[in-house]
N, C-alpha and C positions, 0 to 999 in steps of 0.2 A: 723290538723296545718295551718297556713294562707297564701298565697302565696300572698306576693303584689308584682306589677308590676310598670314600672317606670309611669310617669303621664306628658301625650307630649299630647298637641295639645285636651286637656281635656277628653283624652280616658289615657285608661290604657294600656300599649304596654307593653310584652314581650323583654327581649335583642332580637338584632341581633343575638347575636351568643347561645343564650338558655342558656346561664347561669345564675347562680344562688346562691345568697350565705345564709348562715346558719343565724340568728337570734338568740342570748342569751339570758337566765332571767340574771343577774346579781345576783341574789339571793340566785340562784341555781345552776347556769352555764350549765342548759341542753338547749338545742336547741325547740324552742315553733314555728318559723314563718321562710321563708326563703323569699331572695329579690333577686329582677333581676339585674345580675351584670351587669351595664354597662360600654362599652366604646365606642370609638372616635365614630361608626354610632350613637349611641342610643343618643350621645351629640348634633350632626350634625342635628338629623332629629328637638333637639328640640332646635335648634339654629334658623330654617329651619320656626319653627311654630309659633313662638316669632318676626323673622322680619318680616313673610307673616302676623301679626295680630300688628305687631308696622305699618306697610308702609299701612294698612288696616283698618278693625274695629277702634284701637285705636285710631285715628286721629278724629272719631266721638266724641270721648268719650270728654268732654273739661273740664275744671280742679272742677267747683262745679258737673259736672257726676262724676269725683272718686273720690269727698271725698262722696257720694251720696253712691258710692261702700264698702268701705273702711268702711262706719258708716254702710250699713248691712253687711258688713264681722263681727263688731264687737261686735254686739247682734247679728249675727249668731253660732260666739267662745263662746261667754258668756251663748248663752243658752246648749253648748258640754262642758260648763268646766268638768263634772265628764267624761265622755267619753275619754277625752283630757289625762283629769288628768289621768284615768287607763292607756289608752295606753304609756303613761308617764312610769309612776312607774314600767310597768314591762318592758322596753324595756331597760331603764336607770338606774332602781333599785334606785329612788328617795323615799321618805317616800311618804304621801301621800299630807301630807301637804305641801310640795315643790312642787309639779307635782301638786297642785291645783294652787297655787300663782301663775307659771308657766301660766300654762291657765289662768289666770286673766292677767296677764299682757299682754301677746299677745294680748287680748282684748282691754285696754286699749293702747297698740301702735298703734294699725291699729284706735280705738277712736283718739286719738291725731296726727295722721299722717292723717285720716280723714277732720279735721277742716284745717289743715293748706295747705292743696290742691293748695285752692285758694288765700293763701296769698304771696304766690310766687313772689316776688314784683320785677321791677328795679329800672333804675336812669334814672333821667333827665341831662344830662349834661351840666352848662354854657360852653358856646363856643363862636370862634368867630362869630362877626357879619352876618350874613348870614346865617347862622344853625342853623341844632338843631340836637341836638345827642343824642340819647336814650338808654338806655341798656334793655336788656328781659332776660329772662335765659332759657335756654334750655335743654330737657331732653335729655342722652349719646345717650339712643337706646335702646339696648337689653344689657343688665346686666348679668353677671354672677354672682351668692352667694354659696362661701363653706362657708357651717355649719357646727360647727362642735359640739360632744356630748356631750357638758356639758351642755348647756342648748340651744336644738334646738328651744324649743317654741319661749325661747326670746328672740334669735339674728335672727330667722325668721322671727318676728315684729319688733326691729327695723331694720333689715337692707333691708326685700324686701318691708316693710311697706313704707321707706322711698323713696325705689323707685319708687316705684308705685305713689304713692305721688309724687312725681317729673315728671315725664310722661313718664318713662319707662317700658318695661315689662323683665320678668326674665326669667333666668332659673337657678335651683337649684340644689347643688350636696348637700345633708346633709351629717356627714356621715354614715358610714355603721352601726355604734351600734345604732344609733339613728335614724330612718327615720319614725317612722310608725305612728306619730301624726302630722308629717309632712305631709307625704300623706293626715291625714283626712285632713286638714287646706286645700290643694289645691282641695282636692274633695267639702268644704263647698265655696268655692272662685268659682267652680263651679255652684252651687245651687244659690249664689246670686246674680251671673249675668254676671262675670267677661266676659270676649270674651276671644272664644278660643283662645289655643298659648296667654296670657298674662302672665301665670303662667303655669313653665313646671320643673317637678322633673324629674332628673336622678338619680337612685341608684348603688350603687360599691363603688369599692376600688377609693382612692385616687391619687395611679397610675395610675389609669385604665383613671376613669371615672373624676376623679379630673383636671389630668392635659390637660384633650381633653376638657377639657371647657376650661383652662384657657391659650392654645393653639391657641383655633379658633380663626382663625380672624372675625368669626359675632360677635363677645363680644367684645364692647363699652368701659363697663368698670367694672370691679374686685372687687370685697366686700370679703374680705376672713379674716376668726378668725382662726387661729390656733398657734403650735410652731414659733419659732424666726428661724429654719433651714429651714421650710417648704414655710413661708414667703419669704425667702429671694431668693428660685427658683424659686416662684409667680411670683416676682418684678424681677424675670431677664428675663423670661419669656417672660413678657408682656410687655416687656422696647424693646422686638426684635419691637412690632409692634407699639408700644408707645400708646400701652394702658392704662390708668391710675388705680390705684389700692389702693384701701385702704384698711387697715391692721392692726389689733387688735391682738396683741403676746405672750399677759401675760403679767406675770410681776413678779414682789418680792418683795410685796409692804410693808412698816413698820407702824406698830403705834407706837404713840413718844408718849409716856405718862412722863409729868413732876411731880413733888415733891406735884405739888400744885392741881391733879385733881381730880374731884370725882371719886375715884374709884369705888364706889358703881353706878357709871353713870356707867363709862364704864367696867368694869369684864363680863357681859352679853354680851358684843357687842363685844369685844374682842373677847372671844369664840366662837361666830355665827359667826362670820367675818372667821373662819378658818376652824367649820364643816360642815358649809351649804352646802351640795349636796356634803356630806364625802370631802371638802375643792377640790374639782375639780371647783376649782372655777378661776376664770384668774388674777381679782379683791382679791383673798384672805386676809384677813392680815395675813399672811406668818413672819415674824417678828414683834417681840417683842421690843421695846428698852423703860429703863425702868431708868431714876431717878434714882442713888444709893441711893440715902434717902429711895425711898419706895420699890425698888427691892424687898428686901427682903419679906415686906407684901404683893405684888403684888402675889407676887411666889407662896405664901401661899394657898393666898385666888384662884389663878389662879388652882391651884394644884387638892385643894379641886370641885372644879369647874369644873376637868378634868373625877377627878375618879371618878364623879357620870352619867359621862357620859355613852350612852350605843347605840349600832352599832347592827344589825343586819338586818331578808328581808324587803328589803319596805311594803309590807303589812301590816307590826309589827307598822308602821309608830313613829318609835322612832327616835331616836334623829342622829343618822344617818345611811343609808342605806349602802351595798357594793358600792366599787369603778367600774368602768365599764367594766374589762375584768381582768383578769390572767396576762395579762401583762403588765399594769397600779400596779398593786398591788403588782408585782416581781421590778417594777423598787420603787415604796413606799420601800421596805422590804430592800430592796439593798441599800438603800441612809440609811436606820436608822441601821442597821447594819455595814455598814462604818463610820455611829456618832459612834458606841457603840464601833467601833476597833478601834477611835482616842481620846476614854474618853473620850467623851462627856455623861453629867451627864443628864437619867434621870427622871426630876423633877416627873412627873406625870405621869397618862398612865390611859385613861378608861375604856371598856369591852366588849368585843366581846357575846354579850349571849348564853349559853348554847345549844340552841336547834337551833342555823345561822347555814344552810346547811355546810358541808363542802367544799361542791363544790364550794359556793356562793365566791366571792371577794369581802373578809370581813378583814377592818383593826380598828382597835382601833387607837381614838385622842392620840396622845402622847403630852406632852410640855416637849421640850429641853433645858437649864439652860445652861449660861456661854460658848453661842454658840461663837467664833471668827468669827470676818467680816467678814473674807475673807474665811472661809473654803464652802466645799463644799454648806452646808445645808440651811448655810448665802444667797449662791449665785446664784442658780438655781431652778428653779421650781420645786418645789416635787409631785404639784400639788395631795395630798393627805391630812388628818388632822394631820400636823405634825404642829406646833409652834416651835419657836424659838426665844428663848428670850436673849437679851446681858444687863448689864444696862452702862449707859454713870453719864459723871458727871456735863458738863456744854453745851450749846444750843448749840453753836461751833461745839462738840462734836456730839451732835444729828444729826447733818441738814449731815454732815459729812458720818458719820455714814449711817443713811439713803441714802444717796446716791452715797453711794460704792457700788452701783451694774449697769452692765447692762441696766437693766431696768429702766422703771420712767412710771408706769399707772398710779396709788391712792396713795394717803397715808392720814393717819390718827392721827390727833390733839390732843392732850386730855392733856391742861390745861386752867384756870379761867382767867389767865392773860390774857387781849387784846390786849396788843401793844408784845405782843410774838403771839397770835393767824396768828395775820399779818405778822410777819416779817418770819414767820416759812410758811405760805401759799406761800409769794415770793422768801421764798429761798428753799426748796423743788422742785425738777425734776420731776415733771408726771405732770399727764395731768389732776388728781382731786385728791382736796384735801375736807378732812370732819374735823370740828372740835368741837369736844365733840360728835360724832356720826361717823358713818360709814357704807357708801350707801345710806345716807336720802332714806333709808324705796324703792329704788330701782330705782324712780327720772327719767320716761318716759321722761320728757321733759330734762333733766340734757343733755346735752355733755358727748360723752364720748368715751376714746380714751387714745394710749400714746407717748412720744416720748422715741427716744435709741430705745433698741431696743423690747419696747410693743408695737413701730409699729408706725405708722401715719394717720391723716383723720381723722374726729370724727362722730358718732353715735351717734344717740339717738337726742332727741330736734329739734330743726327746724335748726342746724348749720349742721343736716348728708343731710337736701335737699341741699343745696351749691355743697357738695361738687357730689351726684349724678346729677347735673345739672352743663352746661357749660355759662359761660358769650357770650352776644355777642351785638357790640357795632355796632348800625346805626347812622351815619353822614348821616342829608339827606343838600345840602345848596339848597336852597334857588333863587330864578330869580331875 
């Protein structure tokens, strides 16, 4: 059995309390590793190590040198793709193709931000005679990162990569369900030359280590990805000491299909957008809004696609792996049970393969039809492979239904009408709109974030660097 410790100041450290927690394989529910169970003293040690690095050796590394470090890390991650994917597969229950895609994306994030390090420019501002005024961007200092379990490598890359590129140093609290790949990445960062204290990982529970990180007065900026409920608590705690926060809090994202859409192109994308990572994706296309003229046809074709889907052990590399843990499976099954009790029709369902261990956390993909707009299944994030479909008549109906949740993360629009494409993109209340596609293949370069209950601030792309810096204005008066 593996025994994993905190990674602080380039050293493996046990928790100050000596406590540990178990790591379960979602494919069979068996314990295969233990983690250090961090708390406030461990977080404090990590923050102090980060501060010493920021005030010391980190200052000697200029922007171009940071870029070279990140590029070296990108190459090293690329060399370790298979190793990292294997860790992610067992830790998170991801089919190997998904785990490999996440490792490849991680390398790409570091590559992108390596090239951005020395491109973060200020401005000169025309002002009164006798003055020269300029601005420059400075790092916050020590940034705290709470990384969720659904895409640990990708979210580490977009969050920590951006923070480092902007000149910060980082303390990371990974989700207790998904730490192994990130601990290995931290080790790789030490190998390629990042100075001690520039990256620190404290493992443990959110209500212990995560809470301590958010409360710590030495954290200058917080990046949090998780639920709206916890995001609210993070904001409240950060506000007590005026600490800026970037929040990505999930979604209930609509796919809007008009009667002129190319259904052949849309169907595979719509299916993938809900079953990828077993539906455990903040930007999952979990609501399907279809114009009434093509509603029966599209549901029939989607039903056939759903019935062909198979869920099973991660090592089998099927369409879906297991959900992350028993409590998540129970939540999904409870919501499906409520749908059944409320008379909502199951249009189609995939299958869990017969040899899948009964102790694993498996949920077959489900397509529900004619779901009322205000029903819980159409309003709340299920975080499982459940797609809810509903018809609409007019463009105005579609917009009203699409915007009828508290969330506003992503939307997909399927239509060949160019004017309608732009109208919908403008009217939909969300942070990203994809027209005749969904997700744009990941899009490391594309700013990502939401509105409303989906959070605020942006990650990914160059825009993320702005959030990881603060603007300083310098006004010089000439004699």
